[in-house]
N, C-alpha and C positions, 0 to 999 in steps of 0.2 A: 386715659390719654388724650381726653378730650381737652380738658384744660390743660394738660402739658403741652399740646401742641400750638395753643392761642399765642405763644410770644413768638414763634417762628414767621416770618416774612414770607409772601408766597404772591405770586402774579396773580390777577384777575381784577374783575370788578363786580361790584355788587348791583344786580339789576332787579326788577320788580314788575309784575303786572299785576293789576288789581282791578276793584269794580267801582273806584273813584269816581264821583261824578264830574264828569268833562267840564261840566257848564260852570264850576266853581261853586254848584249849590251843593246841598246836604243829601242829595238821594245817590247813596254812595252803594247802589247795589243795581242788580240786573234783574229784568223779569222775563221768565221761561214761559212761552206759550205750551201747551200741551203738544208733545210731539217733536217739539223744537230743539235745537242743538244750540249751546249757547259756548262760544268758544273762549276760554280763561285766558290762553296765549297760545300765539304763534312764535317760537323763538328760535333764533339762528345762533348756530354753534361756531366752534365748540364750548361746551357749557356744561353746569351742573346745575341742576335745580335741588335746592338744599331745604326749603321748606314750603309746605302747603296749609293755608287756612283757608276754611269754608264752613261757612253756616245758611242755612236754608230754611224758610218758612214758606207754608202755602196751607191750602185748605185739605190735601189730599192727606188722610191719615197715615198712607202708607208711603210718604214721600220718599224716604231714604232708602225704600227698597223700589221705587218705581223710577227715581231718578239715578244715572249711572255716572260714575267719573271714568272718562275714558281717556287713554295718551297713547300717543304713536310717535315712534321714533323714526328720525330720518326720513325716507320716501316710502316706508313700509305703507300698504293700503290696509295692513291687519294690526287690530289694537294689541299694545303688548300689555296695556292695563285696561280692563274691562270689568268692573266692580259696582254694585250698588252703593250709593254713598256712604251710608251710615256702616255696612260690614267693611267696607276699605277703611275707615278709621277705627275700628277695632271693635265693635259691638253690632250683635244681629238683630233681625228682626224689626228693623227700623227704629230702634229705639235708640236713646242717647242716654248715658249716665257720666257722673265725674268719674275720672279715671287717670293716671298716667302710667305709660310706659317709656323706655328709651326711644323708640321710633315713632310711636303714636298716642295720642291722648285726646281726650273729650273734655274740655274745661266748663267752669260754670259761664252761664246759667245752665243748670241741669244737663251738662254734657253737651250743650248746644254748639260750643267753639270747638270745632273739630280741626285737628293739627296732626301732620305729616312731616318726618326728618328723615325718612330713608332719602340717602343721596341717590339720584338720577342722573347720571352722564350721559350727553348725547353729543356727537360730533358734527352733524349739520345742521340738525332741525328738530324740533320738538313740538307737537300740539296736542293741547290739553283740552279737552271738553265736556261739558255735561249736558247729557241727553236725557229729556222731561219724556219720559214715555207714560206717565200716568196722564189721568182724564182732566185733570186741574193745573192750572198755573203754578209756577213757582213764583209767588209774589215777591220773595225777597232772596236774592242770591248775592250774598256778600263773598270777596274771596281774596286773597293774597298768594300768589306765585312768585315766591323769591328764589332767585337764582344768581348764578356766579359765571359771569363770562369770563372763558379761559384761552390762554394764545394757544394752548393745545390741551390733547389728552394723550394719557399712556395707552398702549397696545392692549393691554390686559385690563382697561376699562370695560365692564360688562352692561348689558341694559337692563334696568329694573322692570319686573314682570308682576301683576297680581291679577286672578282669576277667581271669579265666584261660581261654586258648584252647588246644587242642590238634589238630594233625593228623598221623595214623599210619598210613602214611607219607605223605610229601607226594607229589602226583601228577608223579612225574618219567617219564623214557624210559630206555630198555634201552641198554646201553653195548655191545651185541653189535654185532661187527664195527666198532667205533671205536677208535682210539687213544686211550689214557689221555688224552693232551692235548687232543684233538678232544673227547671227553666233558665233560671239566672246563673248557673255555678257549673253546671255538669256539660258533657257533650264534648266533642272533639273538632277540632279545626286543623286537621294535621297535612293536608296536600295542597298542591297548587291550585287545582280545580276548585276546591272547597274555599280557598283564600281569595279567589277571583270574585267572590261576592261580597268582600270587604268594602267597606266605605272607601271611595277614592278621592282622596283631597287633591293629588297632582300627579299628571301622567304625562310628562314631554320628552321629547327626543333633543338632542344637540347637547352642548356644554355649556355648563355653568355651575350653580350653588343655590341649594334652597335654603331660605333663611326664615323661614316660620309659617305659621298659619292661624288663623281663627277657625273654632268649632262651635256652631250653634246646634244645640238639642230640644227640641220641643216634644216631651214626654208623652206619647199617644197610648201608654197602656195603663188600663183602671185595674186595680187589685188592692186588697186590704193587706197583702203582703209587702215585704220590701221592694221597691220599685227602683231600684237602681239601674241606672242606665247604662253606667261607663264601665263594664268589666271587661271589655273588650282590648285587645292588645294593640299596639301600634306597630306596623311592619312597613319598614322600607327598602324597598329595592333598587338597587344602584347598579346600572350598565348592564342590565338583562339576566339578573340573576335569577335564578329558579326558587330559592329560598332566599329571605332577606337577611342582609348579614347585620342590618339593624333593626332587632325585633324587642320589642318593649313589653312589659308587664302588665299594663292596663291602660285605659284612656287617661285616668287621674294622674298616673303616675309620668305619663309623657308630657302632660301639663304642668309637671313639677310639684304637683299637688299631692293629698294622700288619702286613704280611707273614707271614699265616699264623700267629698266636701260638699257643703251647702252654705259657705260663707262667702261674702264680698271680700276679694281681695285684688290690689294690682301692685305688681312690682315692675322692676326693669326688664325682665326675660320673659315671665310669665303672670298670668293673673286670671280670675274669675270675675267677671264685672256683671253676670245676670247669674244669680246661684241657684236659681229655682225656688220652687214653693215647698209645701209640706212633703214628705216622703218623696222626693225629688219630681215633684211634679212641675207642670208647665214649661216655662222657657230658662233656658242655661245658655251663656255664651263665656267662651273661655279663650284665650290667646295664649302662643308659644313662640318664642322667638330666638333663633339659632343664630345669635349675634357673636358669640363667641365660639361658636361650634357649626359652622354651615357644614351643609351635606353636598360635597362636591361630587360632581358627575361630569363623565367625559362624553355619553351617547345617549343615556336613557335614564329617567328617574321616575318611581312609581312610589309615592306616599299613600299608604293605605292604614284603617283604624277598623277592626272589627268592631261592627254594629250590636254591642252586647257579645258575652263570650260565646264563640262558635257561630257569632253572627246569627243570633236567636231572636233579637229584638227588632220591632218595626216600626221605630221611632222616625220623625221628621228631622233629618240633619241636613245643614249646609255649611258652608264653608270658603273661606279665601285662602289661597296660598299666595304667598310671596316668595318671589326667587330673582336671583340674577342670570341672564343668559348672554350667549356671545353674539348671538343674532337677534335681531329685533321681530317682534310679532310671535303670536301664538296661533298659526294656523290649523293645528290638527287638534285645537281644544272647539268643544260646542259649546253657544252662548247659550243660557238660562232666559227663555223668554219672559218677558215683563209680568205675563199672566202666572207664571209659574213661580215667580219670586214673592208673590204677595204671601204673608205669612198668617198662620191661623191667628184668631184673637188670642189674646194673653189668657183669658179663662178657660179657652178649648179644652174638653176632656172629653173624649168620644165614648162611648159604649163599645162593648167588646168587638172587635171588627169581625167581619165575614170573612173567613178564610177558604181560600180554594183548594 
């Protein structure tokens, strides 16, 4: 319907904030010192942000994890968006890779041109900023904030949110004395108490709808057997349910793939941008957008996934959730500090963990 609506006249005016050189020269970028915040735009509404484009270069090898995109709506002192730069645009671990989905993309060269097309309405004000929490300056921060100035917004327009989580490692069990099949495939996770150990993608109160997530997994298990990380089910609890009405059949199934995938793929609604290495080793990054099937909630939403069947695996998981909410801010969500966002090296493979 995007092309169908292009012929319809609508009120509004296109606006832009960018990093262009105000002197008229060609230094069309900002430099962001360590610890500093650079404001991309302070917008006055009503309006809708239609497009963000960012590229950032510096000497910090983890720049896209140590620098965060933060967005504040209206007069809220709490950020509604607080996500490391790379993860916000759809790929984990501070990596970039060429891919395209409907709302997010990373474009050549080597995915360094990062784009977001999620519509972001606001009524009075919006503040967008990049916070450099790393120990090196961002030497080149280029950006566009393309937005639409509107005469008014409907009462049903909600505020865009995005939040980053990490659990390193997830609390699994020891595989000592078990066959690889038993460890990977057997066991039960039947009750609410056991399911509280699921990896939590999002846990929010209020009214809104969930529109998708990014999931990153760094495989931390060493084995000669099948080392598949994704046997855990997705479980989404809506409005205080004791048992999830949205219960899936496996991690790869929720991300619209099948049979333990290890191939790069990008589609409009789902994709695997980092497929991992031999025997599911290393870094994996995948996305799933609920653009045609958003998950509505009136008072509470909890989005979870088992980390391995019955939560038996202890890998490094991180994620971004994207959702819209009736009110701005995410005051009940804890921010992951910068030191806890740094990924393992890409070739990191630990020995057998010491279990308590």
